[in-house]
TIFI-386085 format. One record per residue: x, y, z of N, C-alpha, C in turn; residue in three letters. Coordinates in steps of 0.02 Angstrom, whole numbers, plus 50000, padded with zeros to 5 digits. Each point is the difference from the previous one (the first is absolute). Layout:
N
XYZXYZXYZALA...
END
This chain:
148
492153657944218499835002050062500345006750021MET500675001049983500325006850019499595005749974PRO499754999349937499655005449974499355001850036ALA499634994850027499435000550035500155003950067LEU500604997550036500155003850060500165007349992ARG500355001549941500155006849989499375004149990ARG499464997149965499415003449988499665000850067LEU499974995550042499665000450064500335005550040ALA500615000549997500365005250039499915007049974ARG499935000449933499865006749973499305001750020GLN499494995350004499365001850012499865001950070MET500424997450049499895002450069500535005550019ASN500405002349957500485005950010500624997450032GLY500154994050010500614998250035500635000849953PHE500475003250023500605001149962500584998650054GLU500494996049980500564998450042500465006250007LEU500195001950058500455005050011500704999449962ASP500255005349972500564999349958500624997450039GLU500085001950060500584998050042499954992650014ARG499384997450015499934993150011500134996149937LEU499765002449945500184997049934500714999349981ARG500375005150019500685000449978500474996650051ASN499764998750065500404996150046499914992750006ASP499434997749963499834993250010499784997149935SER499854993350006499814996249940499424996350014VAL499524999649950499374996150007500124992950017ALA499664996750054500024993550007499334996249983VAL499435002850026499404997549988499385004350026THR499424998549985499425003450021499624995750043SER499785001850061499584996350041499305003049996LEU499594997650047499265002549997500005007350005ALA500335003450046500085006750009500595003749978LEU500534997150010500675003049994500464997649942CYS500315005149972500544998449954500634998050043ASP500364994949990500574998550031500615001649963VAL500455003450031500645001949964500604998550042ARG500504998049975500674999350032500445005849989LEU500195002750057500555004750002500574997749966MET500335003949953500584998249966500605001750040ASN500074996050053500595000850046500164993250029ASP500554997249970500104993250016500334998950073SER500055005950037500244999050070499444997250046ARG499385000549972499464997750042499444997449955TYR499654994850019499464997549963499375004250022CYS499785004849963499585005150026499415001049951TRP499404998650021499375000849961499645006350016LEU499655002149954499515006050013499324997249978LEU499515001550039499324998649989499645006449987LEU499735000949946499675006249980499334999049981ILE499495002350050499324999249984499785003849931PRO499664997649963499795002749937499365004350014ARG500105005550037499465003950019500305007649987ARG499665003549961500195006849983499905004550064ALA500485004350009499975005450049500014998150071GLY500244993650015500084997750068500755000950020ILE500065003150059500695000450027500064997750070SER499474998450033499984997150067499624993950008GLU500234995450047499624993650008499255001350016TRP499855004750048499345001350017499525002649949HIS500305001949942499595002549942499754994549957GLU500244994050014499744994149963499344997850030LEU499584997149961499374997050031500174994950046SER499604997750041500084995350052500144993249959GLY499664998649944500114993849963500715000449966GLU500165005349976500735000649969500494999950052ASP499925002250062500484999550048500084992950021ALA499504995950001500054992950020500344996449944ALA499885002049938500334996449946500775001850005VAL500175006650013500675002050008500384995850050LEU499694998950059500274996950058500154992349975THR499564997349965500074993049972500604999849957HIS500075005049951500544999949950500665002150035GLU499995003250054500665001950033500234993350036ILE499474996550034500194993350031500274995449951HIS499694999349945500264995449946500705001749977SER500115006549983500665002249975500534998750056ALA499845001250066500444999250053500204992650008SER499504995449997500134993050004500434997749939ALA499895002449943500374998349938500755001850010VAL500095006450020500715002050008500414996650060LEU499584998850052500294996150058500244992749973LYS499604996649967500144993549971500525000149947LYS500005004949953500475000149946500735002550022ARG500005004850048500625002550024500334997150062THR499544997250044500224998250065500195006050047GLY499685005049987500135006650038499954999350072ALA500425003650037499925000550074499405003950019ASP499805004749955499465005050019499665002149936LYS499365000949997499665002549948499775006950021ILE500215005849972499765006550013499435001649956ASN499485003250029499445002349963499855006850020VAL499935004749951499905007250007499685003249953ALA499555005050020499675004249950500185007250023ALA500535002249977500275006950022499715005249957ILE500145000649936499775004749954500145007550008GLY500565001050035500205007250002500255003549939ASN500414995549961500265002549939499484998349937MET499724994450004499524998149939499334999350039VAL499535004749985499335000250033499584994549982ARG500064997049939499554994649980500054994350050GLN499414997650021499994994450045500404994249980MET500474997750037500404993749984500304997650063HIS500094993450004500254997050058500654996649980VAL500515000550043500624996749990500024993750041HIS500224995049970500114993550031500704997949986VAL500444999750051500724999249989500244994650045VAL500334995049962500364994050039500655003650020ALA500154999150066500625002450034500344994350031ARG500685000849998500444994550030500475003850049HIS500124997350056500495002750048500695000449959GLU500265005950005500635001149971499995002349925GLY499345001449979499955003049928500295007250005ASP500025003149942500435006349999499695005650051GLU499424999850017499715005350042499704997050065THR500114993750009499744997150070500275003250060TRP499655001950052499284999350006499585005849981PRO500365005149966499635005849979499554998249940GLY499685005749980499535000149945500384999349931THR499564998149952500304999849926499895006449964VAL499635004450021499865006049969500645004850002TRP500165002649945500555004849995500644997350033ASN500114994149974500614996450034500554998549945SER500135004649964500504999949947499704998949934GLY500464998449947499764999249934499724992949994GLU499464999149963499724993749981500514996549960ALA500004993150004500414995549962499554996349950VAL499905002149942499504997049953500154992549990PRO499494996149994500084993149982500294999349927TYR500374995049985500164999249923499354997749973ASP499925000549932499414998449965499764993050008GLY500444995249995499834992850001499694998850071GLU500365002350047499784998050076499345004150011THR499925006049978499405003850007499414996349966LEU500104998149937499404996649970499854993850032GLY500514996050022499864993450035499605001250066GLY500285004950039499685000950064499305002549993LEU499845004649955499325002549988499574994149984CYS500214995349957499624994249981499834995950056LYS500474998950039499964995550060499525002750047GLU500115006850016499515003350045499325000449979LEU499925000949933499315000449970499664992350015SER500334995349987499784992750007499844998850076GLN500455002350046499914999450072499345003750023ASP499905005849968499435003950029499354998649968LEU499994995549945499424998149962499484996750047ALA499395001550000499504997350041499944992049989PRO499944996750054499984992649995499254997850007ARG499784995449956499324997150002499914995950060ASP
END
């Protein structure tokens, strides 16, 4: 299946931005978005990246894609809230530094390192150790899997 996904992405021109690739780890693919985990253990922080070439703004998505994105953000938010017991789930599509359309879904806790401020440009990331990262990605993938 991964080979088929790669082929489909190549056919529609979608390429993951290098900065997103370097700062995060693949979790799963949903109907529209690739889901990636930011490699910063200070926050449980997902990125949802629509597999659409040349899109940098929400309004550039088709109405159908925008609806699917909304559903996927809703699912990711609920998963993070349940998994982390977060006080607040932050959702943002900023894109000032990385133009490729992507949505941040971040579990926040009162008293975390940057509370109540933002997580952007808030010091150096603290990468997950390999075992923790692999386990968390597997668990998040299972949590995000569509239910019949």
